[in-house]
C-alpha positions in Angstrom: -6.8 6.8 -11.1 -8.3 9.9 -12.7 -8.7 12.5 -9.7 -11.4 12.2 -7.3 -14.1 14.1 -5.8 -14.2 11.7 -2.9 -12.3 12.7 0.3 -9.9 11.1 2.7 -11.3 9.3 5.6 -8.7 10.5 7.7 -9.0 7.5 10.0 -6.3 5.2 10.1 -7.7 2.9 12.8 -10.6 1.8 10.4 -8.3 1.0 7.7 -5.2 -0.4 9.9 -4.7 -4.2 10.2 -7.7 -5.4 7.8 -7.0 -7.8 5.2 -6.6 -6.4 1.8 -9.5 -8.5 0.3 -12.2 -7.4 -2.2 -15.0 -8.3 0.5 -13.2 -6.2 3.0 -12.5 -3.5 0.8 -16.5 -3.1 0.0 -17.8 -3.0 3.5 -15.8 0.7 3.9 -17.9 3.6 3.2 -16.7 5.3 -0.3 -13.7 7.4 0.4 -10.7 8.1 -1.6 -9.0 5.2 1.0 -11.6 2.2 -0.2 -10.4 3.7 -4.0 -6.5 3.3 -3.2 -6.6 -0.1 -1.8 -9.1 -1.6 -4.6 -6.1 -0.6 -6.5 -3.5 -2.1 -4.2 -5.8 -5.4 -4.4 -6.3 -4.8 -8.1 -2.2 -4.3 -8.3 -1.7 -7.4 -6.1 -3.6 -9.8 -8.1 -2.3 -8.3 -11.4 1.0 -9.6 -10.1 0.0 -12.9 -9.1 -0.7 -12.4 -5.6 -3.7 -13.3 -3.2 -5.0 -9.3 -2.1 -6.2 -11.7 0.8 -3.0 -12.5 2.1 -2.2 -9.1 2.7 -3.3 -6.3 5.3 -2.7 -2.8 5.9 0.3 -1.9 8.5 0.3 1.7 8.6 -1.6 4.9 6.4 1.5 7.1 7.7 0.3 10.2 5.9 -2.8 10.5 3.3 -2.0 8.4 0.0 1.3 6.2 1.2 -0.1 2.6 2.6 2.4 0.2 4.1 1.3 -3.2 3.6 2.5 -6.9 5.0 1.7 -10.7 3.8 -0.2 -11.5 6.5 -0.8 -14.8 8.2 2.1 -17.6 8.1 4.5 -14.9 6.2 3.5 -12.0 8.4 6.7 -9.8 8.5 8.7 -10.9 5.8 6.8 -9.3 2.6 6.7 -5.5 2.8 5.4 -2.8 0.3 4.9 0.7 0.3 2.0 2.0 -2.0 1.7 5.6 -3.0 -0.8 8.0 -4.8 0.8 11.4 -6.7 -1.9 13.2 -8.5 -4.3 10.0 -8.5 -1.8 7.8 -9.6 -0.5 4.8 -7.6 3.0 4.4 -7.5 5.2 2.0 -5.0 8.6 2.8 -3.2 10.8 0.9 -1.0 13.5 1.8 1.6 16.6 1.0 2.2 18.9 1.1 6.0 21.5 3.5 4.9 20.8 7.2 2.9 22.3 8.4 -0.6 24.6 11.7 -0.8 21.2 13.8 -0.8 20.2 11.9 2.8 17.2 9.9 1.4 16.8 5.9 2.0 13.0 6.5 0.2 13.2 5.5 -3.5 10.1 4.7 -6.2 10.1 1.7 -8.1 7.9 0.1 -10.3 5.8 -2.7 -8.7 4.7 -4.4 -5.9 7.2 -7.5 -6.2 10.4 -5.1 -6.5 9.6 -2.9 -3.3 9.2 -6.1 -1.4 12.7 -7.3 -2.8 14.3 -3.8 -2.1 13.4 -3.0 0.9 15.3 -3.4 3.7 14.1 -1.8 6.5 
């Protein structure tokens, strides 16, 4: 994604707990969060998931989104998407830190993020 002239809305409550369906995302006013959530939904679709089965749990900082599977599998499938310089990326969190004190690491896909996330 190319750098946009849109800004962050910076109101997590507008997005938190909402499903990542294209209909829900289309209802948002234009902002970077809307663009990012659409890209996350697109990636879910690309990897064989249904975006409407996932919901946004948290936006801990601008450009970072924690998402979980909703409904009957709620709380079992988590992933983190982040946008650095306008590009989507994914990461996973481990219970133990590495030798440098980090426990959050980049990965390539949503599936990989869900598989490797420990906490």
